[in-house]
N, C-alpha and C positions, 0 to 999 in steps of 0.2 A: 451070417454076413459079417465081414470085418469092416469096421467103421473107424476111419482116421479123423480125429478132430484137428482143427486148425492149429492147436497147441502142439500137435505131434503125437498126442496120446492115442493109443489104439485100443479099441474095445471089440470084443466078440459079442454081437448082438443078434436079436431076432427083431423083425419088424412087426409091430402090433398095429392092426387096423381096427379102428373104432369109428364112431360117428360123433360129431358135435351135437350136443343135446338140444340146442335151440333150432337146428335146421336139418339134422341128419346127414350133413355132408361128411365126406370121408376125411378122417384124421389119421395121420401116420406118425408113429413114434418108434424110437429105438429103445429096446430094453436089454439090459445086460444079461447074458446067459450065465454069468458067474453068480450074481446075487439077486437078480430080478429088479434091480434099481433102474429108474428111467435115466437114459443117457442124452436123448435129444428129441425134440419135437420138430418134425420136418414141415408141417403144414401150417397155414394161416387161415382162419375162418373169415372169409370175406363176404359178409352178408349182402353187401351192396352190389356185388357182381354175380353174373350167372356162373353156375358151375354144374356141368352135366353129371349125370350118374357115372360112377367109376372114374372120376377125375378129381384132382385136388390142386389147390393153390399152394405151391411150394415156395418156402422162403430160403434164400441162398445168400444171406448176408450176415454180418457180425459173427456170432458163434456158430452159425450154420453155413458159413462160407465153404464151398467145395462139396457140400453134401449132395446137391442135385446131381452132379456128375457121378458121384459114387452110386447113387440110387439108380441112375440110368444104366451105368455099367453093370450093376448087380441085377438088372432085370426087374426092379421094383416098379419103376415108372418109365414111360416113354419120353422122348424129347418134348419140350414145351410146344404147345400149339398156340399159345398167346402169352404176352407179358404185359403187365400194367405197373404203374407207379402207385405205391401206397406210402403216402408221406414222402420220405426222402429216399426210399428204396424200391427196387423192382421185386415183384412176385410173379411167379410163372405158373400158368395153368398146364398141368400135365396129366395125360391118361395114366391111370393106375393099372398095372399089369398083374398084380398078385391078388 
């Protein structure tokens, strides 16, 4: 997948699916295909909110702005089924498709 950062920099990445250690919820990160370095973390571990299996809370603010649309267009996640406020920002509950 090609991932474009808000700064305009472009990375060729693969999406790594892992689980948060404290609750086994889905975590999604982008890892560079060139050198294996981490590029971005797409998810936020929201312990206080429900999160069904094969879903993840996606952050789409600050350095992650625009990533949710790229993940939807790339077939990684489906459109959000819920949104909530976390502090001063919104996070989105999305089905994970991969």
